[in-house]
PDB file with SEQRES, HELIX, SHEET and CRYST1 records, atoms N, CA, C and O in Angstrom:
SEQRES   1 A   85  UNK UNK UNK UNK UNK UNK UNK UNK UNK UNK UNK UNK UNK          
SEQRES   2 A   85  UNK UNK UNK UNK UNK UNK UNK UNK UNK UNK UNK UNK UNK          
SEQRES   3 A   85  UNK UNK UNK UNK UNK UNK UNK UNK UNK UNK UNK UNK UNK          
SEQRES   4 A   85  UNK UNK UNK UNK UNK UNK UNK UNK UNK UNK UNK UNK UNK          
SEQRES   5 A   85  UNK UNK UNK UNK UNK UNK UNK UNK UNK UNK UNK UNK UNK          
SEQRES   6 A   85  UNK UNK UNK UNK UNK UNK UNK UNK UNK UNK UNK UNK UNK          
SEQRES   7 A   85  UNK UNK UNK UNK UNK UNK UNK                                  
HELIX    1 AA1 UNK A   59  UNK A   61  5                                   3    
HELIX    2 AA2 UNK A   75  UNK A   77  5                                   3    
SHEET    1 AA1 6 UNK A  63  UNK A  64  0                                        
SHEET    2 AA1 6 UNK A  70  UNK A  74 -1                                        
SHEET    3 AA1 6 UNK A   9  UNK A  14 -1                                        
SHEET    4 AA1 6 UNK A  36  UNK A  42 -1                                        
SHEET    5 AA1 6 UNK A  54  UNK A  57 -1                                        
SHEET    6 AA1 6 UNK A  78  UNK A  81 -1                                        
CRYST1    1.000    1.000    1.000  90.00  90.00  90.00 P 1           1          
ATOM      1  N   UNK A   1     -11.603  -5.036  13.478  1.00  0.00           N  
ATOM      2  CA  UNK A   1     -11.554  -4.065  12.421  1.00  0.00           C  
ATOM      3  C   UNK A   1     -11.252  -4.776  11.102  1.00  0.00           C  
ATOM      4  O   UNK A   1     -10.342  -5.603  11.031  1.00  0.00           O  
ATOM      5  N   UNK A   2     -12.001  -4.458  10.081  1.00  0.00           N  
ATOM      6  CA  UNK A   2     -11.777  -5.021   8.753  1.00  0.00           C  
ATOM      7  C   UNK A   2     -11.383  -3.886   7.825  1.00  0.00           C  
ATOM      8  O   UNK A   2     -12.081  -2.877   7.724  1.00  0.00           O  
ATOM      9  N   UNK A   3     -10.270  -4.060   7.156  1.00  0.00           N  
ATOM     10  CA  UNK A   3      -9.803  -3.063   6.207  1.00  0.00           C  
ATOM     11  C   UNK A   3      -9.668  -3.739   4.863  1.00  0.00           C  
ATOM     12  O   UNK A   3      -9.065  -4.807   4.757  1.00  0.00           O  
ATOM     13  N   UNK A   4     -10.222  -3.129   3.842  1.00  0.00           N  
ATOM     14  CA  UNK A   4     -10.173  -3.684   2.493  1.00  0.00           C  
ATOM     15  C   UNK A   4      -9.136  -2.922   1.682  1.00  0.00           C  
ATOM     16  O   UNK A   4      -9.170  -1.693   1.626  1.00  0.00           O  
ATOM     17  N   UNK A   5      -8.218  -3.641   1.057  1.00  0.00           N  
ATOM     18  CA  UNK A   5      -7.200  -3.011   0.225  1.00  0.00           C  
ATOM     19  C   UNK A   5      -7.849  -2.491  -1.057  1.00  0.00           C  
ATOM     20  O   UNK A   5      -8.821  -3.067  -1.545  1.00  0.00           O  
ATOM     21  N   UNK A   6      -7.312  -1.410  -1.591  1.00  0.00           N  
ATOM     22  CA  UNK A   6      -7.839  -0.821  -2.817  1.00  0.00           C  
ATOM     23  C   UNK A   6      -6.760  -0.788  -3.900  1.00  0.00           C  
ATOM     24  O   UNK A   6      -5.564  -0.875  -3.621  1.00  0.00           O  
ATOM     25  N   UNK A   7      -7.222  -0.662  -5.136  1.00  0.00           N  
ATOM     26  CA  UNK A   7      -6.348  -0.543  -6.303  1.00  0.00           C  
ATOM     27  C   UNK A   7      -5.269  -1.626  -6.328  1.00  0.00           C  
ATOM     28  O   UNK A   7      -5.585  -2.815  -6.271  1.00  0.00           O  
ATOM     29  N   UNK A   8      -4.004  -1.226  -6.414  1.00  0.00           N  
ATOM     30  CA  UNK A   8      -2.906  -2.195  -6.498  1.00  0.00           C  
ATOM     31  C   UNK A   8      -2.167  -2.341  -5.171  1.00  0.00           C  
ATOM     32  O   UNK A   8      -0.990  -2.700  -5.151  1.00  0.00           O  
ATOM     33  N   UNK A   9      -2.845  -2.068  -4.075  1.00  0.00           N  
ATOM     34  CA  UNK A   9      -2.209  -2.117  -2.756  1.00  0.00           C  
ATOM     35  C   UNK A   9      -2.237  -3.528  -2.168  1.00  0.00           C  
ATOM     36  O   UNK A   9      -3.160  -4.308  -2.403  1.00  0.00           O  
ATOM     37  N   UNK A  10      -1.192  -3.823  -1.396  1.00  0.00           N  
ATOM     38  CA  UNK A  10      -1.063  -5.113  -0.722  1.00  0.00           C  
ATOM     39  C   UNK A  10      -0.777  -4.834   0.747  1.00  0.00           C  
ATOM     40  O   UNK A  10       0.144  -4.083   1.066  1.00  0.00           O  
ATOM     41  N   UNK A  11      -1.556  -5.430   1.644  1.00  0.00           N  
ATOM     42  CA  UNK A  11      -1.328  -5.307   3.085  1.00  0.00           C  
ATOM     43  C   UNK A  11      -0.504  -6.512   3.522  1.00  0.00           C  
ATOM     44  O   UNK A  11      -0.881  -7.657   3.273  1.00  0.00           O  
ATOM     45  N   UNK A  12       0.628  -6.244   4.179  1.00  0.00           N  
ATOM     46  CA  UNK A  12       1.548  -7.303   4.583  1.00  0.00           C  
ATOM     47  C   UNK A  12       1.758  -7.245   6.092  1.00  0.00           C  
ATOM     48  O   UNK A  12       2.099  -6.199   6.645  1.00  0.00           O  
ATOM     49  N   UNK A  13       1.550  -8.386   6.749  1.00  0.00           N  
ATOM     50  CA  UNK A  13       1.832  -8.486   8.185  1.00  0.00           C  
ATOM     51  C   UNK A  13       3.273  -8.958   8.323  1.00  0.00           C  
ATOM     52  O   UNK A  13       3.648 -10.017   7.821  1.00  0.00           O  
ATOM     53  N   UNK A  14       4.075  -8.145   9.019  1.00  0.00           N  
ATOM     54  CA  UNK A  14       5.487  -8.443   9.228  1.00  0.00           C  
ATOM     55  C   UNK A  14       5.622  -9.639  10.152  1.00  0.00           C  
ATOM     56  O   UNK A  14       4.958  -9.721  11.185  1.00  0.00           O  
ATOM     57  N   UNK A  15       6.484 -10.561   9.770  1.00  0.00           N  
ATOM     58  CA  UNK A  15       6.745 -11.728  10.605  1.00  0.00           C  
ATOM     59  C   UNK A  15       8.028 -11.490  11.387  1.00  0.00           C  
ATOM     60  O   UNK A  15       9.078 -11.241  10.794  1.00  0.00           O  
ATOM     61  N   UNK A  16       7.955 -11.562  12.706  1.00  0.00           N  
ATOM     62  CA  UNK A  16       9.170 -11.347  13.500  1.00  0.00           C  
ATOM     63  C   UNK A  16      10.214 -12.401  13.191  1.00  0.00           C  
ATOM     64  O   UNK A  16       9.898 -13.586  13.079  1.00  0.00           O  
ATOM     65  N   UNK A  17      11.459 -11.969  13.053  1.00  0.00           N  
ATOM     66  CA  UNK A  17      12.565 -12.873  12.760  1.00  0.00           C  
ATOM     67  C   UNK A  17      13.512 -12.831  13.952  1.00  0.00           C  
ATOM     68  O   UNK A  17      14.153 -11.810  14.199  1.00  0.00           O  
ATOM     69  N   UNK A  18      13.604 -13.915  14.681  1.00  0.00           N  
ATOM     70  CA  UNK A  18      14.482 -13.926  15.849  1.00  0.00           C  
ATOM     71  C   UNK A  18      15.731 -14.756  15.630  1.00  0.00           C  
ATOM     72  O   UNK A  18      16.689 -14.629  16.393  1.00  0.00           O  
ATOM     73  N   UNK A  19      15.751 -15.605  14.606  1.00  0.00           N  
ATOM     74  CA  UNK A  19      16.951 -16.384  14.314  1.00  0.00           C  
ATOM     75  C   UNK A  19      17.074 -16.576  12.814  1.00  0.00           C  
ATOM     76  O   UNK A  19      16.082 -16.776  12.113  1.00  0.00           O  
ATOM     77  N   UNK A  20      18.290 -16.514  12.341  1.00  0.00           N  
ATOM     78  CA  UNK A  20      18.552 -16.756  10.931  1.00  0.00           C  
ATOM     79  C   UNK A  20      18.481 -18.258  10.669  1.00  0.00           C  
ATOM     80  O   UNK A  20      18.370 -19.048  11.607  1.00  0.00           O  
ATOM     81  N   UNK A  21      18.543 -18.652   9.395  1.00  0.00           N  
ATOM     82  CA  UNK A  21      18.461 -20.072   9.063  1.00  0.00           C  
ATOM     83  C   UNK A  21      19.562 -20.884   9.724  1.00  0.00           C  
ATOM     84  O   UNK A  21      19.350 -22.045  10.076  1.00  0.00           O  
ATOM     85  N   UNK A  22      20.738 -20.285   9.898  1.00  0.00           N  
ATOM     86  CA  UNK A  22      21.851 -20.993  10.518  1.00  0.00           C  
ATOM     87  C   UNK A  22      21.780 -21.012  12.030  1.00  0.00           C  
ATOM     88  O   UNK A  22      22.680 -21.538  12.684  1.00  0.00           O  
ATOM     89  N   UNK A  23      20.711 -20.441  12.606  1.00  0.00           N  
ATOM     90  CA  UNK A  23      20.537 -20.439  14.043  1.00  0.00           C  
ATOM     91  C   UNK A  23      21.145 -19.240  14.747  1.00  0.00           C  
ATOM     92  O   UNK A  23      21.166 -19.190  15.977  1.00  0.00           O  
ATOM     93  N   UNK A  24      21.639 -18.275  13.986  1.00  0.00           N  
ATOM     94  CA  UNK A  24      22.235 -17.082  14.590  1.00  0.00           C  
ATOM     95  C   UNK A  24      21.119 -16.200  15.124  1.00  0.00           C  
ATOM     96  O   UNK A  24      20.135 -15.944  14.429  1.00  0.00           O  
ATOM     97  N   UNK A  25      21.271 -15.734  16.365  1.00  0.00           N  
ATOM     98  CA  UNK A  25      20.273 -14.877  16.991  1.00  0.00           C  
ATOM     99  C   UNK A  25      20.299 -13.499  16.359  1.00  0.00           C  
ATOM    100  O   UNK A  25      21.369 -12.919  16.177  1.00  0.00           O  
ATOM    101  N   UNK A  26      19.127 -12.966  16.022  1.00  0.00           N  
ATOM    102  CA  UNK A  26      19.005 -11.617  15.471  1.00  0.00           C  
ATOM    103  C   UNK A  26      18.261 -10.776  16.492  1.00  0.00           C  
ATOM    104  O   UNK A  26      17.089 -11.042  16.759  1.00  0.00           O  
ATOM    105  N   UNK A  27      18.898  -9.775  17.069  1.00  0.00           N  
ATOM    106  CA  UNK A  27      18.223  -8.948  18.068  1.00  0.00           C  
ATOM    107  C   UNK A  27      17.085  -8.143  17.452  1.00  0.00           C  
ATOM    108  O   UNK A  27      17.138  -7.777  16.278  1.00  0.00           O  
ATOM    109  N   UNK A  28      16.055  -7.872  18.252  1.00  0.00           N  
ATOM    110  CA  UNK A  28      14.901  -7.127  17.762  1.00  0.00           C  
ATOM    111  C   UNK A  28      15.231  -5.674  17.469  1.00  0.00           C  
ATOM    112  O   UNK A  28      14.510  -5.026  16.710  1.00  0.00           O  
ATOM    113  N   UNK A  29      16.294  -5.147  18.043  1.00  0.00           N  
ATOM    114  CA  UNK A  29      16.644  -3.750  17.841  1.00  0.00           C  
ATOM    115  C   UNK A  29      17.556  -3.533  16.640  1.00  0.00           C  
ATOM    116  O   UNK A  29      18.205  -2.492  16.542  1.00  0.00           O  
ATOM    117  N   UNK A  30      17.615  -4.483  15.741  1.00  0.00           N  
ATOM    118  CA  UNK A  30      18.483  -4.369  14.575  1.00  0.00           C  
ATOM    119  C   UNK A  30      18.049  -3.183  13.719  1.00  0.00           C  
ATOM    120  O   UNK A  30      16.859  -2.889  13.611  1.00  0.00           O  
ATOM    121  N   UNK A  31      19.017  -2.509  13.114  1.00  0.00           N  
ATOM    122  CA  UNK A  31      18.732  -1.325  12.315  1.00  0.00           C  
ATOM    123  C   UNK A  31      18.062  -1.637  10.979  1.00  0.00           C  
ATOM    124  O   UNK A  31      17.383  -0.778  10.416  1.00  0.00           O  
ATOM    125  N   UNK A  32      18.242  -2.825  10.477  1.00  0.00           N  
ATOM    126  CA  UNK A  32      17.638  -3.180   9.193  1.00  0.00           C  
ATOM    127  C   UNK A  32      16.172  -3.529   9.386  1.00  0.00           C  
ATOM    128  O   UNK A  32      15.858  -4.458  10.130  1.00  0.00           O  
ATOM    129  N   UNK A  33      15.276  -2.816   8.740  1.00  0.00           N  
ATOM    130  CA  UNK A  33      13.856  -3.115   8.892  1.00  0.00           C  
ATOM    131  C   UNK A  33      13.490  -4.434   8.208  1.00  0.00           C  
ATOM    132  O   UNK A  33      14.159  -4.841   7.259  1.00  0.00           O  
ATOM    133  N   UNK A  34      12.444  -5.102   8.676  1.00  0.00           N  
ATOM    134  CA  UNK A  34      12.047  -6.375   8.077  1.00  0.00           C  
ATOM    135  C   UNK A  34      11.535  -6.192   6.660  1.00  0.00           C  
ATOM    136  O   UNK A  34      10.926  -5.173   6.334  1.00  0.00           O  
ATOM    137  N   UNK A  35      11.785  -7.179   5.830  1.00  0.00           N  
ATOM    138  CA  UNK A  35      11.331  -7.129   4.442  1.00  0.00           C  
ATOM    139  C   UNK A  35      10.565  -8.385   4.044  1.00  0.00           C  
ATOM    140  O   UNK A  35      10.334  -8.625   2.859  1.00  0.00           O  
ATOM    141  N   UNK A  36      10.174  -9.179   5.025  1.00  0.00           N  
ATOM    142  CA  UNK A  36       9.440 -10.414   4.770  1.00  0.00           C  
ATOM    143  C   UNK A  36       8.160 -10.391   5.588  1.00  0.00           C  
ATOM    144  O   UNK A  36       8.155  -9.961   6.741  1.00  0.00           O  
ATOM    145  N   UNK A  37       7.081 -10.855   4.986  1.00  0.00           N  
ATOM    146  CA  UNK A  37       5.818 -10.915   5.706  1.00  0.00           C  
ATOM    147  C   UNK A  37       4.789 -11.739   4.964  1.00  0.00           C  
ATOM    148  O   UNK A  37       5.051 -12.245   3.873  1.00  0.00           O  
ATOM    149  N   UNK A  38       3.605 -11.873   5.568  1.00  0.00           N  
ATOM    150  CA  UNK A  38       2.497 -12.614   4.959  1.00  0.00           C  
ATOM    151  C   UNK A  38       1.432 -11.632   4.497  1.00  0.00           C  
ATOM    152  O   UNK A  38       1.107 -10.669   5.191  1.00  0.00           O  
ATOM    153  N   UNK A  39       0.911 -11.890   3.341  1.00  0.00           N  
ATOM    154  CA  UNK A  39      -0.114 -11.018   2.777  1.00  0.00           C  
ATOM    155  C   UNK A  39      -1.418 -11.214   3.526  1.00  0.00           C  
ATOM    156  O   UNK A  39      -1.886 -12.340   3.701  1.00  0.00           O  
ATOM    157  N   UNK A  40      -2.000 -10.110   3.966  1.00  0.00           N  
ATOM    158  CA  UNK A  40      -3.295 -10.131   4.654  1.00  0.00           C  
ATOM    159  C   UNK A  40      -4.433  -9.799   3.711  1.00  0.00           C  
ATOM    160  O   UNK A  40      -5.508 -10.391   3.800  1.00  0.00           O  
ATOM    161  N   UNK A  41      -4.204  -8.846   2.798  1.00  0.00           N  
ATOM    162  CA  UNK A  41      -5.260  -8.430   1.877  1.00  0.00           C  
ATOM    163  C   UNK A  41      -4.634  -7.864   0.615  1.00  0.00           C  
ATOM    164  O   UNK A  41      -3.529  -7.323   0.648  1.00  0.00           O  
ATOM    165  N   UNK A  42      -5.346  -7.991  -0.496  1.00  0.00           N  
ATOM    166  CA  UNK A  42      -4.891  -7.423  -1.759  1.00  0.00           C  
ATOM    167  C   UNK A  42      -6.022  -6.625  -2.397  1.00  0.00           C  
ATOM    168  O   UNK A  42      -7.199  -6.947  -2.233  1.00  0.00           O  
ATOM    169  N   UNK A  43      -5.646  -5.588  -3.120  1.00  0.00           N  
ATOM    170  CA  UNK A  43      -6.630  -4.787  -3.828  1.00  0.00           C  
ATOM    171  C   UNK A  43      -7.114  -5.504  -5.085  1.00  0.00           C  
ATOM    172  O   UNK A  43      -6.514  -6.498  -5.494  1.00  0.00           O  
ATOM    173  N   UNK A  44      -8.184  -5.017  -5.703  1.00  0.00           N  
ATOM    174  CA  UNK A  44      -8.769  -5.672  -6.870  1.00  0.00           C  
ATOM    175  C   UNK A  44      -7.876  -5.667  -8.108  1.00  0.00           C  
ATOM    176  O   UNK A  44      -8.098  -6.468  -9.016  1.00  0.00           O  
ATOM    177  N   UNK A  45      -6.885  -4.801  -8.171  1.00  0.00           N  
ATOM    178  CA  UNK A  45      -5.986  -4.763  -9.329  1.00  0.00           C  
ATOM    179  C   UNK A  45      -4.748  -5.644  -9.158  1.00  0.00           C  
ATOM    180  O   UNK A  45      -3.910  -5.704 -10.057  1.00  0.00           O  
ATOM    181  N   UNK A  46      -4.622  -6.322  -8.031  1.00  0.00           N  
ATOM    182  CA  UNK A  46      -3.466  -7.181  -7.758  1.00  0.00           C  
ATOM    183  C   UNK A  46      -3.741  -8.565  -8.328  1.00  0.00           C  
ATOM    184  O   UNK A  46      -4.766  -9.179  -8.035  1.00  0.00           O  
ATOM    185  N   UNK A  47      -2.799  -9.053  -9.158  1.00  0.00           N  
ATOM    186  CA  UNK A  47      -3.021 -10.354  -9.790  1.00  0.00           C  
ATOM    187  C   UNK A  47      -1.918 -11.375  -9.507  1.00  0.00           C  
ATOM    188  O   UNK A  47      -2.104 -12.561  -9.778  1.00  0.00           O  
ATOM    189  N   UNK A  48      -0.778 -10.944  -8.969  1.00  0.00           N  
ATOM    190  CA  UNK A  48       0.349 -11.868  -8.838  1.00  0.00           C  
ATOM    191  C   UNK A  48       0.429 -12.580  -7.491  1.00  0.00           C  
ATOM    192  O   UNK A  48       1.169 -13.555  -7.360  1.00  0.00           O  
ATOM    193  N   UNK A  49      -0.309 -12.120  -6.493  1.00  0.00           N  
ATOM    194  CA  UNK A  49      -0.254 -12.734  -5.160  1.00  0.00           C  
ATOM    195  C   UNK A  49      -1.654 -12.799  -4.559  1.00  0.00           C  
ATOM    196  O   UNK A  49      -2.591 -12.160  -5.038  1.00  0.00           O  
ATOM    197  N   UNK A  50      -1.768 -13.602  -3.482  1.00  0.00           N  
ATOM    198  CA  UNK A  50      -3.056 -13.709  -2.788  1.00  0.00           C  
ATOM    199  C   UNK A  50      -2.808 -13.763  -1.283  1.00  0.00           C  
ATOM    200  O   UNK A  50      -1.692 -14.047  -0.848  1.00  0.00           O  
ATOM    201  N   UNK A  51      -3.835 -13.495  -0.493  1.00  0.00           N  
ATOM    202  CA  UNK A  51      -3.680 -13.541   0.964  1.00  0.00           C  
ATOM    203  C   UNK A  51      -3.124 -14.882   1.446  1.00  0.00           C  
ATOM    204  O   UNK A  51      -3.461 -15.944   0.922  1.00  0.00           O  
ATOM    205  N   UNK A  52      -2.261 -14.799   2.461  1.00  0.00           N  
ATOM    206  CA  UNK A  52      -1.667 -15.998   3.039  1.00  0.00           C  
ATOM    207  C   UNK A  52      -0.278 -16.304   2.511  1.00  0.00           C  
ATOM    208  O   UNK A  52       0.470 -17.047   3.148  1.00  0.00           O  
ATOM    209  N   UNK A  53       0.086 -15.748   1.362  1.00  0.00           N  
ATOM    210  CA  UNK A  53       1.404 -16.033   0.809  1.00  0.00           C  
ATOM    211  C   UNK A  53       2.481 -15.236   1.544  1.00  0.00           C  
ATOM    212  O   UNK A  53       2.252 -14.106   1.975  1.00  0.00           O  
ATOM    213  N   UNK A  54       3.657 -15.846   1.677  1.00  0.00           N  
ATOM    214  CA  UNK A  54       4.802 -15.190   2.295  1.00  0.00           C  
ATOM    215  C   UNK A  54       5.585 -14.498   1.184  1.00  0.00           C  
ATOM    216  O   UNK A  54       5.909 -15.115   0.170  1.00  0.00           O  
ATOM    217  N   UNK A  55       5.889 -13.210   1.379  1.00  0.00           N  
ATOM    218  CA  UNK A  55       6.530 -12.427   0.324  1.00  0.00           C  
ATOM    219  C   UNK A  55       7.739 -11.656   0.835  1.00  0.00           C  
ATOM    220  O   UNK A  55       7.893 -11.407   2.031  1.00  0.00           O  
ATOM    221  N   UNK A  56       8.581 -11.293  -0.108  1.00  0.00           N  
ATOM    222  CA  UNK A  56       9.712 -10.409   0.116  1.00  0.00           C  
ATOM    223  C   UNK A  56       9.344  -9.100  -0.566  1.00  0.00           C  
ATOM    224  O   UNK A  56       8.893  -9.104  -1.711  1.00  0.00           O  
ATOM    225  N   UNK A  57       9.534  -7.971   0.133  1.00  0.00           N  
ATOM    226  CA  UNK A  57       9.141  -6.695  -0.463  1.00  0.00           C  
ATOM    227  C   UNK A  57      10.212  -5.639  -0.268  1.00  0.00           C  
ATOM    228  O   UNK A  57      11.086  -5.770   0.589  1.00  0.00           O  
ATOM    229  N   UNK A  58      10.133  -4.598  -1.070  1.00  0.00           N  
ATOM    230  CA  UNK A  58      11.081  -3.493  -1.016  1.00  0.00           C  
ATOM    231  C   UNK A  58      10.740  -2.608   0.167  1.00  0.00           C  
ATOM    232  O   UNK A  58       9.674  -1.992   0.192  1.00  0.00           O  
ATOM    233  N   UNK A  59      11.612  -2.537   1.131  1.00  0.00           N  
ATOM    234  CA  UNK A  59      11.325  -1.890   2.412  1.00  0.00           C  
ATOM    235  C   UNK A  59      11.110  -0.379   2.296  1.00  0.00           C  
ATOM    236  O   UNK A  59      10.385   0.190   3.112  1.00  0.00           O  
ATOM    237  N   UNK A  60      11.706   0.276   1.327  1.00  0.00           N  
ATOM    238  CA  UNK A  60      11.589   1.726   1.257  1.00  0.00           C  
ATOM    239  C   UNK A  60      10.306   2.196   0.592  1.00  0.00           C  
ATOM    240  O   UNK A  60      10.058   3.399   0.515  1.00  0.00           O  
ATOM    241  N   UNK A  61       9.488   1.273   0.113  1.00  0.00           N  
ATOM    242  CA  UNK A  61       8.216   1.630  -0.506  1.00  0.00           C  
ATOM    243  C   UNK A  61       7.031   1.440   0.432  1.00  0.00           C  
ATOM    244  O   UNK A  61       5.891   1.689   0.042  1.00  0.00           O  
ATOM    245  N   UNK A  62       7.280   1.009   1.642  1.00  0.00           N  
ATOM    246  CA  UNK A  62       6.184   0.679   2.548  1.00  0.00           C  
ATOM    247  C   UNK A  62       5.585   1.917   3.202  1.00  0.00           C  
ATOM    248  O   UNK A  62       6.260   2.924   3.415  1.00  0.00           O  
ATOM    249  N   UNK A  63       4.317   1.810   3.508  1.00  0.00           N  
ATOM    250  CA  UNK A  63       3.594   2.820   4.276  1.00  0.00           C  
ATOM    251  C   UNK A  63       3.046   2.141   5.518  1.00  0.00           C  
ATOM    252  O   UNK A  63       2.755   0.946   5.479  1.00  0.00           O  
ATOM    253  N   UNK A  64       2.897   2.864   6.616  1.00  0.00           N  
ATOM    254  CA  UNK A  64       2.327   2.231   7.808  1.00  0.00           C  
ATOM    255  C   UNK A  64       0.888   1.810   7.553  1.00  0.00           C  
ATOM    256  O   UNK A  64       0.155   2.466   6.813  1.00  0.00           O  
ATOM    257  N   UNK A  65       0.496   0.705   8.179  1.00  0.00           N  
ATOM    258  CA  UNK A  65      -0.864   0.199   8.039  1.00  0.00           C  
ATOM    259  C   UNK A  65      -1.702   0.524   9.262  1.00  0.00           C  
ATOM    260  O   UNK A  65      -1.345   1.389  10.063  1.00  0.00           O  
ATOM    261  N   UNK A  66      -2.803  -0.168   9.395  1.00  0.00           N  
ATOM    262  CA  UNK A  66      -3.736   0.051  10.502  1.00  0.00           C  
ATOM    263  C   UNK A  66      -3.241  -0.557  11.808  1.00  0.00           C  
ATOM    264  O   UNK A  66      -3.846  -0.349  12.859  1.00  0.00           O  
ATOM    265  N   UNK A  67      -2.158  -1.296  11.747  1.00  0.00           N  
ATOM    266  CA  UNK A  67      -1.581  -2.002  12.892  1.00  0.00           C  
ATOM    267  C   UNK A  67      -0.070  -1.810  12.805  1.00  0.00           C  
ATOM    268  O   UNK A  67       0.464  -1.714  11.699  1.00  0.00           O  
ATOM    269  N   UNK A  68       0.628  -1.752  13.919  1.00  0.00           N  
ATOM    270  CA  UNK A  68       2.079  -1.514  13.869  1.00  0.00           C  
ATOM    271  C   UNK A  68       2.849  -2.639  13.178  1.00  0.00           C  
ATOM    272  O   UNK A  68       3.986  -2.438  12.750  1.00  0.00           O  
ATOM    273  N   UNK A  69       2.242  -3.819  13.067  1.00  0.00           N  
ATOM    274  CA  UNK A  69       2.892  -4.948  12.402  1.00  0.00           C  
ATOM    275  C   UNK A  69       2.428  -5.150  10.969  1.00  0.00           C  
ATOM    276  O   UNK A  69       2.740  -6.169  10.353  1.00  0.00           O  
ATOM    277  N   UNK A  70       1.682  -4.186  10.432  1.00  0.00           N  
ATOM    278  CA  UNK A  70       1.176  -4.283   9.065  1.00  0.00           C  
ATOM    279  C   UNK A  70       1.691  -3.094   8.263  1.00  0.00           C  
ATOM    280  O   UNK A  70       1.635  -1.950   8.713  1.00  0.00           O  
ATOM    281  N   UNK A  71       2.194  -3.386   7.069  1.00  0.00           N  
ATOM    282  CA  UNK A  71       2.615  -2.332   6.150  1.00  0.00           C  
ATOM    283  C   UNK A  71       1.801  -2.452   4.866  1.00  0.00           C  
ATOM    284  O   UNK A  71       1.230  -3.502   4.567  1.00  0.00           O  
ATOM    285  N   UNK A  72       1.762  -1.360   4.121  1.00  0.00           N  
ATOM    286  CA  UNK A  72       1.038  -1.329   2.858  1.00  0.00           C  
ATOM    287  C   UNK A  72       2.034  -0.980   1.765  1.00  0.00           C  
ATOM    288  O   UNK A  72       2.771  -0.001   1.881  1.00  0.00           O  
ATOM    289  N   UNK A  73       2.058  -1.780   0.703  1.00  0.00           N  
ATOM    290  CA  UNK A  73       2.931  -1.515  -0.439  1.00  0.00           C  
ATOM    291  C   UNK A  73       2.124  -1.682  -1.725  1.00  0.00           C  
ATOM    292  O   UNK A  73       1.051  -2.286  -1.728  1.00  0.00           O  
ATOM    293  N   UNK A  74       2.651  -1.145  -2.798  1.00  0.00           N  
ATOM    294  CA  UNK A  74       2.064  -1.396  -4.123  1.00  0.00           C  
ATOM    295  C   UNK A  74       2.527  -2.770  -4.590  1.00  0.00           C  
ATOM    296  O   UNK A  74       3.575  -3.255  -4.163  1.00  0.00           O  
ATOM    297  N   UNK A  75       1.760  -3.383  -5.449  1.00  0.00           N  
ATOM    298  CA  UNK A  75       2.131  -4.701  -5.971  1.00  0.00           C  
ATOM    299  C   UNK A  75       3.516  -4.656  -6.612  1.00  0.00           C  
ATOM    300  O   UNK A  75       4.266  -5.628  -6.514  1.00  0.00           O  
ATOM    301  N   UNK A  76       3.864  -3.567  -7.254  1.00  0.00           N  
ATOM    302  CA  UNK A  76       5.171  -3.440  -7.924  1.00  0.00           C  
ATOM    303  C   UNK A  76       6.347  -3.424  -6.940  1.00  0.00           C  
ATOM    304  O   UNK A  76       7.493  -3.588  -7.356  1.00  0.00           O  
ATOM    305  N   UNK A  77       6.081  -3.228  -5.639  1.00  0.00           N  
ATOM    306  CA  UNK A  77       7.138  -3.243  -4.629  1.00  0.00           C  
ATOM    307  C   UNK A  77       7.452  -4.646  -4.123  1.00  0.00           C  
ATOM    308  O   UNK A  77       8.397  -4.839  -3.359  1.00  0.00           O  
ATOM    309  N   UNK A  78       6.656  -5.623  -4.551  1.00  0.00           N  
ATOM    310  CA  UNK A  78       6.936  -7.005  -4.164  1.00  0.00           C  
ATOM    311  C   UNK A  78       8.111  -7.517  -4.979  1.00  0.00           C  
ATOM    312  O   UNK A  78       8.148  -7.349  -6.198  1.00  0.00           O  
ATOM    313  N   UNK A  79       9.072  -8.142  -4.308  1.00  0.00           N  
ATOM    314  CA  UNK A  79      10.267  -8.637  -4.971  1.00  0.00           C  
ATOM    315  C   UNK A  79      10.207 -10.130  -5.229  1.00  0.00           C  
ATOM    316  O   UNK A  79      10.880 -10.631  -6.130  1.00  0.00           O  
ATOM    317  N   UNK A  80       9.417 -10.841  -4.456  1.00  0.00           N  
ATOM    318  CA  UNK A  80       9.327 -12.286  -4.647  1.00  0.00           C  
ATOM    319  C   UNK A  80       8.315 -12.921  -3.717  1.00  0.00           C  
ATOM    320  O   UNK A  80       7.876 -12.333  -2.729  1.00  0.00           O  
ATOM    321  N   UNK A  81       7.959 -14.158  -4.077  1.00  0.00           N  
ATOM    322  CA  UNK A  81       7.010 -14.953  -3.293  1.00  0.00           C  
ATOM    323  C   UNK A  81       7.715 -16.244  -2.906  1.00  0.00           C  
ATOM    324  O   UNK A  81       8.295 -16.918  -3.757  1.00  0.00           O  
ATOM    325  N   UNK A  82       7.665 -16.591  -1.621  1.00  0.00           N  
ATOM    326  CA  UNK A  82       8.263 -17.853  -1.157  1.00  0.00           C  
ATOM    327  C   UNK A  82       7.344 -18.995  -1.574  1.00  0.00           C  
ATOM    328  O   UNK A  82       6.160 -19.001  -1.240  1.00  0.00           O  
ATOM    329  N   UNK A  83       7.892 -19.950  -2.299  1.00  0.00           N  
ATOM    330  CA  UNK A  83       7.073 -21.047  -2.805  1.00  0.00           C  
ATOM    331  C   UNK A  83       7.122 -22.297  -1.942  1.00  0.00           C  
ATOM    332  O   UNK A  83       6.291 -23.190  -2.112  1.00  0.00           O  
ATOM    333  N   UNK A  84       8.067 -22.385  -1.029  1.00  0.00           N  
ATOM    334  CA  UNK A  84       8.209 -23.595  -0.222  1.00  0.00           C  
ATOM    335  C   UNK A  84       7.312 -23.599   0.993  1.00  0.00           C  
ATOM    336  O   UNK A  84       7.440 -24.485   1.838  1.00  0.00           O  
ATOM    337  N   UNK A  85       6.410 -22.644   1.112  1.00  0.00           N  
ATOM    338  CA  UNK A  85       5.577 -22.556   2.306  1.00  0.00           C  
ATOM    339  C   UNK A  85       4.123 -22.669   1.962  1.00  0.00           C  
ATOM    340  O   UNK A  85       3.272 -22.615   2.850  1.00  0.00           O  
TER     341      UNK A  85                                                      
END                                                                             
């Protein structure tokens, strides 16, 4: 299935987090929803990010995507881009 993002929408695939940087185990049933993922697609009005980049986003602005591991947010809901990856 191919889905094309429209307007200022960004499709983000959530990356599972099982351990923190210090090696602490994070259970999958944690109440805090994930806020980090990789961009899969961007709409034509998106200029600050591109597919493949790892981003931090505002969790309360997300909408479910075509896959349970994909969310859709507006570009303005992106909080940052990881540059070391």
